[in-house]
Backbone bond lengths (Angstrom), bond angles and torsions (degrees), N, CA, C in turn:
res aa  C-N    CA-C-N  psi(-1)  N-CA   C-N-CA  omega(-1)  CA-C   N-CA-C  phi
1 M - - - 1.440 - - 1.527 108.00 -
2 K 1.294 115.19 145.13 1.466 122.02 175.94 1.522 108.46 -97.41
3 L 1.326 115.67 133.18 1.452 121.19 177.84 1.518 108.39 -119.18
4 C 1.328 116.54 127.63 1.456 121.42 -179.06 1.519 109.28 -113.40
5 V 1.318 115.33 130.09 1.458 121.28 177.06 1.529 106.60 -103.86
6 I 1.319 116.51 107.84 1.462 122.07 -179.41 1.526 107.83 -82.10
7 G 1.328 116.42 129.87 1.458 120.47 -173.21 1.516 110.31 75.06
8 G 1.327 115.62 34.21 1.457 122.41 -169.81 1.511 117.35 -83.75
9 A 1.304 118.61 4.26 1.466 119.50 -177.86 1.523 110.22 -113.47
10 G 1.296 115.27 74.92 1.455 120.27 177.84 1.518 109.98 -126.58
11 A 1.294 115.82 -179.31 1.460 121.22 -176.90 1.530 112.32 -60.26
12 R 1.316 117.90 -25.71 1.463 120.67 -178.40 1.525 113.29 -97.87
13 S 1.317 118.34 4.52 1.463 120.54 -175.59 1.526 113.19 -62.76
14 A 1.312 118.35 -32.37 1.473 120.13 178.45 1.526 110.50 -65.27
15 F 1.330 117.24 -38.68 1.465 120.55 178.49 1.532 110.54 -66.27
16 L 1.327 115.87 -43.11 1.456 120.54 177.79 1.522 110.33 -63.85
17 T 1.322 116.37 -44.48 1.459 120.77 179.23 1.520 110.78 -58.20
18 K 1.315 116.98 -46.49 1.470 120.61 -179.81 1.532 110.43 -58.00
19 S 1.321 116.93 -46.09 1.466 120.62 -179.88 1.524 111.78 -64.33
20 L 1.336 116.17 -44.80 1.472 119.67 -179.13 1.517 111.80 -64.83
21 V 1.317 117.01 -43.81 1.467 120.14 -178.65 1.527 110.25 -64.79
22 K 1.317 116.76 -43.12 1.467 119.56 179.75 1.531 112.24 -65.13
23 S 1.326 118.26 -28.55 1.461 121.57 -179.24 1.521 113.05 -98.89
24 A 1.315 117.72 -3.33 1.466 121.62 -170.47 1.524 113.38 -52.42
25 R 1.295 117.45 -47.82 1.474 119.20 -177.89 1.527 111.05 -65.22
26 D 1.329 116.47 -40.38 1.470 120.22 -179.47 1.518 112.22 -64.49
27 I 1.329 117.25 -34.46 1.471 120.41 -178.85 1.529 111.97 -100.68
28 R 1.336 116.02 12.19 1.476 123.99 175.26 1.518 113.80 61.69
29 V 1.311 116.77 37.46 1.463 121.56 176.85 1.527 107.81 -101.19
30 D 1.328 115.99 129.26 1.467 119.83 177.42 1.531 111.87 -121.76
31 H 1.331 115.93 2.76 1.456 120.84 -176.39 1.534 108.08 -152.23
32 I 1.326 116.59 121.58 1.465 121.77 178.91 1.524 108.54 -118.93
33 V 1.326 116.16 134.57 1.456 122.06 178.64 1.527 108.73 -125.26
34 L 1.329 116.54 125.76 1.462 121.13 170.91 1.524 106.96 -97.52
35 L 1.309 116.86 121.84 1.462 122.96 -178.58 1.520 108.43 -116.02
36 D 1.321 115.78 127.49 1.469 119.93 177.23 1.518 108.33 -155.88
37 N 1.325 117.63 140.14 1.460 120.52 -179.64 1.522 112.68 -88.75
38 D 1.322 117.88 -0.66 1.463 121.57 176.97 1.528 108.50 -90.95
39 Q 1.317 115.88 99.55 1.469 122.06 -174.61 1.526 112.73 -57.70
40 Q 1.325 117.41 -40.93 1.463 120.08 -177.85 1.529 111.52 -67.05
41 K 1.322 116.27 -45.30 1.464 119.15 177.53 1.517 111.01 -64.42
42 L 1.327 116.12 -39.40 1.456 120.29 178.93 1.521 110.59 -62.33
43 K 1.318 115.92 -41.55 1.463 120.25 179.24 1.536 110.58 -63.97
44 T 1.304 117.35 -42.94 1.465 121.34 -177.49 1.523 111.87 -79.04
45 Y 1.328 117.03 -66.27 1.463 121.12 -173.96 1.526 112.30 -73.89
46 G 1.320 116.10 -34.35 1.464 119.41 178.19 1.517 112.18 -63.84
47 E 1.318 116.39 -41.65 1.468 119.21 -179.91 1.530 111.91 -70.87
48 I 1.326 117.23 -34.29 1.464 119.95 173.84 1.534 109.09 -61.33
49 S 1.318 116.18 -45.35 1.465 121.00 179.58 1.521 111.65 -64.95
50 R 1.325 116.92 -40.39 1.464 120.22 179.42 1.535 110.29 -61.06
51 E 1.306 116.51 -45.38 1.462 120.16 -179.68 1.525 111.04 -66.16
52 L 1.301 117.43 -40.03 1.454 121.93 177.52 1.534 110.29 -61.19
53 A 1.320 116.77 -46.39 1.466 120.94 179.06 1.524 110.62 -61.99
54 R 1.318 117.11 -42.03 1.466 120.69 -179.99 1.529 110.82 -61.37
55 R 1.316 116.43 -41.51 1.472 120.13 -179.37 1.529 112.29 -70.84
56 L 1.320 116.54 -36.28 1.465 119.91 -178.33 1.521 112.99 -77.30
57 D 1.335 117.21 -38.28 1.467 120.95 -178.56 1.526 109.40 -153.70
58 P 1.334 116.69 89.10 1.461 119.95 -176.91 1.532 114.17 -62.76
59 D 1.337 117.65 -17.31 1.472 120.47 -179.19 1.526 113.26 -84.96
60 L 1.313 117.42 -13.52 1.461 121.93 179.88 1.530 109.63 -78.11
61 T 1.318 117.12 135.47 1.461 120.72 174.87 1.527 107.87 -80.48
62 F 1.330 116.08 126.96 1.459 121.17 -176.86 1.517 108.25 -136.17
63 E 1.334 116.83 127.57 1.463 121.73 -178.75 1.521 110.91 -130.32
64 V 1.319 114.58 152.37 1.465 121.34 167.66 1.523 106.11 -124.86
65 T 1.325 116.26 135.95 1.464 119.26 -176.57 1.527 111.07 -150.89
66 P 1.336 116.47 144.12 1.456 120.34 176.47 1.526 112.99 -91.93
67 D 1.319 118.02 -11.50 1.463 119.48 -167.48 1.520 115.44 -124.29
68 G 1.289 117.90 6.56 1.457 118.98 179.02 1.508 114.00 80.93
69 S 1.333 118.26 7.59 1.469 119.66 -178.75 1.520 111.55 -61.86
70 G 1.321 117.56 -25.84 1.460 120.47 177.96 1.510 113.54 -78.42
71 L 1.334 116.78 -0.77 1.462 120.24 -176.97 1.510 113.90 -93.70
72 H 1.305 118.71 -7.98 1.457 120.07 -178.66 1.512 110.07 -58.90
73 H 1.301 114.80 135.22 1.457 120.97 -175.49 1.518 109.01 -123.74
74 H 1.294 115.88 133.00 1.451 121.54 174.11 1.515 107.56 -103.41
75 H 1.324 116.25 132.11 1.460 120.62 -177.68 1.529 109.84 -71.82
76 H 1.304 114.88 130.27 1.460 121.46 174.67 1.524 107.01 -121.76
77 P 1.329 117.75 120.30 1.467 119.76 179.44 1.526 110.59 -53.95
78 G 1.315 115.82 136.65 1.448 120.71 177.99 1.525 114.13 82.77
79 R 1.326 117.67 0.49 1.463 120.74 -178.42 1.523 111.38 -118.84
80 R 1.307 117.79 24.62 1.463 120.36 -179.95 1.513 110.94 -62.82
81 G 1.323 115.73 146.45 1.449 120.81 175.11 1.524 114.25 75.75
82 R 1.314 117.58 17.33 1.453 119.29 -176.61 1.513 112.32 -101.15
83 R 1.321 116.86 25.56 1.457 121.69 174.84 1.517 107.84 -113.21
84 A 1.312 115.66 151.86 1.465 118.93 177.47 1.520 108.97 -142.18
85 A 1.289 116.48 146.50 1.460 121.79 174.36 1.512 107.67 -127.75
86 V 1.326 115.98 139.08 1.466 121.01 179.42 1.507 108.25 -115.13
């Protein structure tokens, strides 16, 4: 499942990222996207979160984006309702 955090590039995003990555398998998340329209915060806090996620679980897909490009969803039969937004 893909989980998108809207407004995800703030001072606390690294803490949230750590919690989400550590729980990802338990909550069936294999893809995390931080979405924020503040380019500077995304560059700073998003990249800290990306590196943290990579170190904690290199197999997890982790993205930071200002434009929602990571939100595109392809329909897979039998997988309805497997998206989440926080």
